[in-house]
KEMARVO-243499 format. One line per 8 residues: their letters; for each residue x, y, z of C-alpha. Coordinates in Angstrom, 3 decimals. Each point is the difference from the previous one (the first is absolute). Example, Ala and Ser with C-alpha at 12.3 -4.5 7.8 and 13.67 -1.06 7.14 Angstrom:
AS = 12.300:-4.500:7.800  1.370:3.440:-0.660
//
This chain:
MAKICLCL = -16.812:-116.961:-45.021  2.683:1.098:2.345  -1.141:2.315:2.773  1.558:3.163:1.672  0.654:-0.571:3.596  0.206:3.187:2.423  2.515:-0.868:2.751  -1.211:2.084:3.351
TGKTIARD = 2.714:0.621:2.270  -1.439:2.569:2.470  0.431:-0.095:3.721  -3.834:-0.205:0.670  -3.043:-1.513:-1.435  -1.457:3.309:-0.577  2.903:1.286:-1.971  0.103:-2.997:-2.212
LEILEKYR = -3.791:0.206:-0.718  0.612:3.876:-0.898  2.760:-0.923:-2.608  -2.148:-2.860:-1.316  -2.956:2.674:-0.547  2.084:2.349:-1.724  1.540:-2.760:-2.483  -2.907:-2.182:-0.242
KYADIAEL = -0.778:0.219:-3.655  3.456:-0.867:-0.757  0.184:-3.528:1.993  -1.509:-3.255:-0.462  1.405:-1.400:3.285  1.374:1.453:3.265  2.847:-1.606:2.064  -0.344:0.830:3.708
RADYLEPN = 3.763:-0.026:1.184  -0.973:-0.649:3.651  3.631:0.193:0.889  -0.078:3.595:-0.563  -2.802:0.576:2.409  0.561:1.274:3.594  -0.065:-2.792:2.524  -3.466:0.900:1.102
ERLFIRRF = -1.400:0.627:-3.346  0.874:-3.568:-0.944  -2.944:-1.202:2.261  -2.753:1.236:-2.372  1.363:-1.359:-3.228  -2.769:-2.678:-0.130  -2.658:2.580:-1.098  2.166:1.746:-2.607
PEQAGIPV = -1.323:-2.195:-2.927  -3.544:1.141:0.634  1.263:3.590:0.252  1.830:0.067:-2.917  -2.581:-1.159:-2.349  2.283:-1.911:-2.503  2.107:-3.194:0.207  2.768:0.287:2.605
ILTIRRDV = 3.379:-1.928:0.347  1.077:-0.270:3.675  3.766:0.165:0.321  2.266:-0.089:2.966  3.426:0.253:-0.991  3.003:-0.538:2.414  2.744:2.409:0.037  2.581:-2.520:-1.336
DGGQFTAG = -2.155:-0.316:-3.001  -0.172:3.482:-0.591  -3.052:0.771:2.123  -0.644:1.927:3.177  -0.948:-2.709:2.340  2.440:-0.492:2.734  -1.670:-2.191:2.757  0.376:-3.661:0.006
EGSRISLF = -1.356:-2.624:-2.456  -2.496:-1.027:2.547  -1.387:3.435:0.155  -0.237:0.269:-3.747  -1.898:-3.239:-0.184  -2.371:1.147:2.718  -0.521:3.366:-2.091  -0.878:-2.153:-3.184
SKGLAFAD = -2.581:-2.026:1.992  -1.801:3.123:1.271  -0.243:1.129:-3.490  -1.500:-3.091:-1.257  -2.193:-0.707:3.089  -3.688:0.420:0.136  -0.367:-0.433:-3.523  -3.309:1.163:-1.748
VDPRRNFA = -2.146:-2.037:-2.362  0.219:3.009:-2.328  3.545:-0.263:-1.532  0.090:3.700:-0.390  0.336:0.405:3.627  3.071:-2.108:0.204  3.602:0.395:-1.452  -0.044:-1.209:-3.585
YVDLEDYL = 3.645:-0.925:0.447  2.511:-0.729:2.670  3.761:0.210:-0.857  1.977:-2.797:1.604  3.784:-0.418:-0.674  1.224:-3.180:-1.464  1.665:-0.841:3.338  -3.109:0.431:2.039
NVPSLEEA = -1.768:-3.253:0.562  -2.993:0.395:2.386  -2.784:-2.514:-0.910  -2.465:1.598:2.300  0.399:3.267:-1.954  -0.317:-1.395:-3.273  -3.048:-2.059:1.046  -1.735:3.223:1.435
ARTFGTRI = 0.860:1.631:-3.272  -1.393:-2.367:-2.336  -3.115:-0.910:1.965  -1.417:3.607:-0.742  1.472:0.615:-3.446  3.126:1.998:0.792  2.602:-0.971:-2.469  3.402:-0.598:1.090
IRSYHNMQ = 2.809:1.877:-1.684  3.243:-2.057:0.412  2.688:2.661:-0.335  3.934:-0.036:-0.428  2.263:2.861:-0.072  3.432:0.151:-0.931  1.186:3.503:0.893  3.682:-0.720:-1.343
GVDDDLVK = -0.385:-1.122:-3.526  -1.941:-2.397:-2.398  0.164:-4.007:0.613  2.007:-1.843:-2.444  -3.005:-2.449:-0.729  -2.961:2.528:0.575  -2.279:-2.428:-1.951  0.514:-2.751:2.663
RIRSLSHV = -0.370:2.502:2.710  -3.148:1.072:-1.184  -1.143:-3.690:-0.699  1.059:-1.026:3.385  -1.709:2.682:2.103  -3.529:-1.035:-0.024  -0.940:-2.174:3.072  -3.450:-0.688:-1.362
GDELVKVA = -1.529:0.371:-3.422  -2.346:2.741:0.807  2.814:2.445:1.178  0.941:2.916:-1.877  3.858:0.032:-0.298  1.879:3.352:0.525  3.513:0.419:-0.953  1.889:3.308:0.484
VMPHTMEE = 3.509:0.148:-0.956  2.695:2.704:-0.633  1.546:0.275:-3.459  3.379:1.913:-0.162  0.545:-0.543:-3.620  -2.181:-0.038:-3.107  0.911:-3.489:-0.451  -1.677:-0.834:3.195
VLRIFRAA = -3.045:1.879:-1.136  -0.175:-2.257:-3.157  0.362:-2.842:2.214  -2.956:1.074:1.999  -2.115:0.312:-2.955  1.131:-3.233:-1.441  -0.991:-1.697:3.275  -3.306:1.688:-0.214
WDTMDIDK = -0.806:-1.530:-3.408  1.228:-3.425:1.066  -2.400:-0.023:2.764  -3.287:1.383:-1.472  -1.642:-3.100:1.175  0.288:1.252:3.598  -2.146:2.581:1.636  2.778:2.459:1.213
VLIGMGKL = 1.358:3.432:0.817  3.286:0.438:-1.422  1.845:3.273:0.860  3.358:1.691:-0.731  0.852:2.281:2.640  2.284:2.957:-0.245  0.231:2.552:-2.806  0.779:-2.752:-2.659
GAPTRILA = -2.962:-1.840:0.850  -2.433:2.856:-1.000  -1.286:-1.673:-3.360  -0.980:-3.024:1.997  -2.529:2.034:1.801  -1.516:1.468:-3.017  -0.055:-3.130:-2.113  -1.319:-2.074:2.637
EHMGSQIS = -2.759:-1.198:-2.478  2.685:-1.180:-2.564  1.725:-2.168:2.917  -3.140:-1.627:0.977  0.462:1.859:3.454  -3.292:0.520:1.638  0.844:3.032:2.129  2.148:3.376:-0.330
YTSVKGEP = 0.686:1.406:3.448  0.056:3.820:0.141  0.569:2.445:2.712  -0.655:3.832:0.481  2.329:2.778:-0.060  0.069:3.374:1.706  -2.469:-1.011:2.752  0.879:1.131:3.548
DFPGLPVG = 0.720:-3.162:2.113  0.492:-2.304:-2.635  3.502:-1.179:-0.965  -0.404:0.854:-3.722  0.689:-2.026:-3.185  2.622:-2.711:0.149  2.478:0.260:-2.889  -1.578:-1.451:-3.234
QFDPKELA = -3.601:-0.074:1.489  -2.685:2.317:-1.502  -2.819:2.127:1.501  -3.331:-1.383:-0.650  -1.259:2.901:-1.951  3.230:-0.069:-2.230  -0.291:-3.781:-0.664  -3.849:0.292:-0.716
ERYRFRNI = -0.034:3.322:-2.043  3.558:0.585:-1.389  0.525:-3.766:-0.974  -3.744:-0.743:-0.329  0.908:-3.247:1.824  -3.549:-1.387:-0.182  -0.143:0.218:-3.789  3.158:-1.833:-0.536
TTKTRLFG = -0.593:-3.336:-1.655  2.239:-2.458:-1.911  -1.045:1.934:-3.078  1.100:3.242:1.272  2.878:1.467:-2.210  3.042:0.400:2.075  2.586:2.879:-0.227  2.474:1.273:2.358
IAGYPLTV = 3.330:1.739:0.943  3.395:-1.674:0.648  2.605:1.674:2.091  1.854:0.261:3.115  -0.498:1.021:2.873  -3.166:1.541:-1.773  -1.021:2.044:3.024  -1.096:2.835:-2.005
TLSPPFFN = -2.181:-0.473:-3.010  -3.274:1.737:-1.232  -0.440:-2.395:-2.887  -2.362:-2.450:1.888  -2.559:2.730:0.632  0.283:1.550:-3.378  -0.452:-3.115:-2.055  -2.678:-1.642:2.460
TVFELENI = -2.061:3.306:-0.131  0.045:-0.088:-3.662  -0.803:-3.347:-0.251  -2.869:0.576:2.204  -1.358:3.180:-1.935  0.364:-1.850:-3.251  -1.777:-2.984:1.257  2.974:-2.268:-0.857
DAVYVPFP = 0.335:-3.540:1.837  3.527:0.455:1.002  2.040:0.786:3.142  3.668:1.469:0.188  1.835:-1.458:2.939  3.367:1.165:1.536  2.659:-2.889:-0.099  2.990:1.238:2.106
SDSIGPFL = 2.759:-2.089:-1.754  3.728:-0.274:1.096  0.731:-1.877:-3.221  -1.616:0.176:-3.376  0.245:-3.663:-1.107  -2.292:-1.441:2.523  -2.558:2.846:-0.448  -0.106:-0.956:-3.648
QLADTLGL = -0.472:-3.650:0.852  -2.874:0.986:2.372  -1.477:2.385:-2.725  0.185:-2.800:-2.585  -1.763:-2.423:2.508  -2.621:2.640:0.965  -0.631:0.914:-3.551  0.749:3.721:0.496
SGASITIP = -0.923:2.053:-3.047  2.425:2.738:0.766  2.251:1.929:2.494  1.747:2.989:0.679  3.761:-0.556:0.982  1.551:2.385:2.313  3.269:0.288:2.133  2.391:-1.870:-0.162
HKEAIIPY = -1.365:-2.259:-2.701  -0.215:2.219:-3.228  3.376:-1.279:-1.418  0.056:-3.479:1.445  -3.298:-0.915:-1.632  1.121:0.499:-3.527  1.687:-3.608:-0.426  -3.492:-1.493:0.764
LAQQSEEV = -1.720:1.784:-2.761  -1.182:-1.755:-3.141  -0.364:3.309:-1.837  1.057:3.522:0.674  -1.430:3.474:-1.314  2.535:2.141:-1.840  0.123:2.171:3.125  1.034:-2.929:2.313
KSIGACNT = 2.590:-1.048:-2.458  1.492:3.532:-0.248  -0.176:0.838:3.720  0.958:-3.297:1.424  -2.820:0.327:2.640  -3.640:-1.231:0.243  -2.816:1.079:2.174  -3.006:-1.739:-1.496
IVYNPQGW = -0.563:-3.580:-1.000  -2.877:-1.537:-1.950  -0.677:-3.654:-0.424  -0.717:-1.307:-3.486  0.209:-3.677:-1.459  3.620:0.540:-0.848  1.041:0.977:3.766  0.414:3.347:1.545
MGYNADAP = 0.312:3.235:-2.049  1.788:2.879:1.589  -0.808:3.737:-0.436  1.533:3.045:1.632  -2.627:2.524:1.200  2.401:1.993:2.134  1.695:1.718:-2.946  -3.155:1.692:-1.591
GFSGSLLD = -1.256:0.601:3.475  3.039:1.818:1.050  0.439:2.110:-3.048  -3.686:1.029:-0.345  -0.051:1.085:3.726  3.321:2.037:-0.057  -0.543:1.717:-3.461  -3.525:0.982:1.250
FIGKKNFK = 1.442:1.260:3.201  2.677:2.175:-1.706  -2.369:0.988:-2.937  2.332:-1.392:-2.768  -0.389:-2.491:-2.787  3.415:-1.330:0.316  3.208:0.445:1.963  2.116:1.598:-2.573
GKRITIIG = 2.606:2.373:1.562  -0.672:-1.609:3.454  3.035:-1.274:1.874  -1.265:-2.557:2.665  1.094:-2.152:2.795  -1.300:-3.398:0.662  0.628:-1.428:3.322  0.130:-3.855:-0.013
AGGVARAV = 0.540:-2.526:-2.760  -2.638:-2.598:0.876  -3.399:-0.829:-2.176  -1.421:3.264:0.407  3.150:1.836:-0.809  0.195:-1.918:-3.244  -3.485:1.189:-1.080  0.961:3.604:1.011
ASEIHRFK = 3.117:-0.111:-1.948  -1.678:-1.322:-2.931  -2.624:2.590:-0.144  2.376:2.823:0.491  2.134:-1.427:-2.929  -3.189:-0.438:-2.121  -1.022:3.718:0.762  3.449:1.544:-0.798
GKALILNR = 1.285:0.744:3.410  3.500:-0.582:1.569  0.513:-1.830:3.130  2.359:-0.803:2.824  -0.369:-3.377:1.828  0.973:-0.161:3.543  -0.020:-3.329:1.822  1.575:-1.536:3.057
TAFRAREL = 1.451:-2.601:-2.130  2.230:1.119:-2.694  -0.493:-3.066:-2.319  -3.764:0.440:-0.184  0.254:3.882:-0.860  2.636:-0.482:-2.518  -1.959:-2.767:-1.555  -3.271:2.117:-0.150
AAHYRFAW = 1.668:2.993:-1.156  1.998:-1.756:-2.806  -3.410:-1.063:-1.749  -0.906:3.709:-0.523  3.449:1.506:0.069  -0.829:1.910:3.117  2.427:1.084:2.551  0.339:-1.946:3.259
STLDIQGV = 1.588:-0.108:3.503  -0.357:-1.519:3.314  -2.431:1.603:2.657  2.696:1.868:1.949  1.653:3.425:0.192  1.619:-0.546:-3.558  -3.321:-1.009:-1.445  -1.704:3.160:1.580
KLMDKYRD = 2.691:2.294:-1.425  -1.014:-1.244:-3.422  -3.575:1.147:0.666  0.877:3.653:-0.739  -0.407:-0.838:-3.592  -3.113:-2.218:0.327  -2.326:1.812:2.474  -3.036:1.113:-2.147
IIIQTTSA = -1.845:-2.839:1.094  0.946:-2.538:2.965  -1.867:-3.362:-0.132  0.152:-2.443:3.141  -0.735:-3.651:-1.223  1.014:-2.111:2.973  -1.990:-1.274:3.017  2.004:2.385:2.410
GMEGHTET = -2.666:2.287:1.981  -2.746:-2.652:-0.471  -2.098:-0.893:3.259  2.233:-1.984:2.163  2.928:2.167:-1.187  -1.182:3.421:0.376  2.956:1.506:1.569  2.097:-1.045:-3.068
DPLELYNF = 1.018:2.873:-2.523  1.943:-1.557:-2.912  1.479:3.522:-0.837  0.898:1.271:3.403  3.274:1.379:-1.366  -1.716:2.204:-2.608  -1.284:3.726:0.801  -2.922:0.954:-1.963
SGHEVVMD = 0.130:3.352:-1.742  -3.739:0.620:-0.282  0.058:-0.008:-3.650  -0.097:-3.927:-0.507  -3.059:-1.939:-0.905  -0.098:-2.911:2.334  -1.801:-3.391:-0.452  -0.107:-2.856:2.438
IIYKPERT = -1.764:-3.166:-1.460  -1.122:-0.836:3.645  -3.586:1.022:0.715  -0.412:-1.087:3.589  0.913:1.889:1.890  -1.132:2.780:-2.051  3.119:2.082:0.728  3.207:-1.993:0.714
LFLKRAEA = 2.694:1.646:1.925  1.817:0.543:-3.320  -2.926:1.893:-1.429  -0.771:1.811:3.227  3.669:1.396:-0.166  -0.429:1.011:-3.782  -3.318:1.731:0.688  1.492:1.836:2.833
AGCRVLNG = 2.650:1.299:-2.295  -2.595:1.538:-2.305  -0.013:-2.798:-2.550  -3.088:-1.361:-2.133  -0.564:-3.554:1.467  -2.008:-2.944:-1.356  -0.313:-3.378:1.645  -1.061:-3.245:-1.748
YDMLMRQA = -3.629:-0.010:0.455  -0.958:1.261:-3.379  2.532:-2.424:-1.679  -1.549:-2.892:1.758  -3.461:1.001:-1.029  0.984:0.448:-3.622  1.948:-3.400:-0.019  -2.931:-1.750:1.743
QLQYGYFI = -2.340:1.273:-2.735  2.394:-1.517:-2.612  0.090:-3.304:1.936  -3.761:-0.206:-0.128  0.162:0.140:-3.636  2.382:-2.921:-0.138  -1.925:-2.012:2.485  -3.575:0.507:-1.457
GGEFPAYL = 0.531:1.384:-3.541  -1.056:3.441:-1.145  0.696:3.552:1.425  -0.693:0.551:3.796  -3.237:1.650:0.643  1.169:3.510:1.100  -3.318:1.160:1.479  0.609:-2.601:2.900
MPRIRFE = 2.862:1.840:1.308  -1.936:2.284:2.442  -1.512:-3.136:1.395  3.189:-1.896:0.937  0.220:-0.500:3.606  3.119:-0.139:2.091  -1.214:0.126:3.563
//
């Protein structure tokens, strides 16, 4: 069973022990990063395993390898020796592991480790990318058969993530730790058990004196509780969300909380995906049961679907896929999620008599336009690209224009409701207002499909003018409940909503 390792990067032994105690119930192993310790603190590492009370990895990483150790190689080897010296007959008082890079060949260290049961982790880090022949790299790494191979590589595309998983499956006969670093590598940390990877490394966030979470790494509590890492087996059903950059999503806490409350052996995993084809290859190989599809893949996924719901056929966008014997079946939960949310907000059963502006012409805009048409509304499509605005508008005989001063002038006839469907204003782009040329009168109902931040610059400006405003949170919850039905079957148990956690 794969284990959770807590990386300890404090400046003092005492601080590392304090953090370990705080997160003890979430960690199976601790990694003492002695390279982060102040020089005088490094003199006391030998006693750390006994103080920790759980198995400990001793790691001293050089600065050129992404660590903090800047002294010479002789000093580093001497520090390793101090950590392994005076070994106790009780293995619990010794380091359980020592991390030695693939290029480090010091027989005396290795002999000292093996004599008293300290297992060598033979590590290799590629901070630039993923090796072309990753399988060969993994197989060539172990100097002696009892070593635990650790390979950490930096994927930059979903194709490279797929290569990491395939290399894992091709080396199931090897004791190893295989990690995809960075944001694209996040699923390798959750699905370690599926990869035959024995350890998933975690770091703490929001702790003074600690450097925080590296991109793509998880907090130990998040990995243990949100993803129920210790319960994941090869029989656990897999679901996920594919999008890019996928920096903001509440779907994993929503679904994983529901799975826990309903006692369903399943996990919902984020898959940051720059392209949809390689994600689907990975999904097929992993045996995903279903997935949410978000920006920018809601239209691009359609050619890969074996079957489509009527909504997907009509809208031309898909945000939910479910696997069946014929292949991937596509659904659109955005459409009813949107209309249910906005109609409840304005207290109406339809959009009859409403003249509405839709900003954007992507997958969400397609769902929004479809529902406005279905519920008898009239709309103006505004988009930066004229072709896409015209194409979407033509399907429903709506008005259209580009997102410029001419388009804003047309809004005088379509300003009962204004709906923002693009990613402008999302975290990472919070200073962006897609409708900065427009002056709100205060009479408009304004909706932004973004839910984090709670108020985008666009919504803040509308609210300040006196408009009634709605963000995308309620829409998200509605479409997530619909997706649950597609994934699991049956209606979502509504009584669970007050118990959904998003911390």
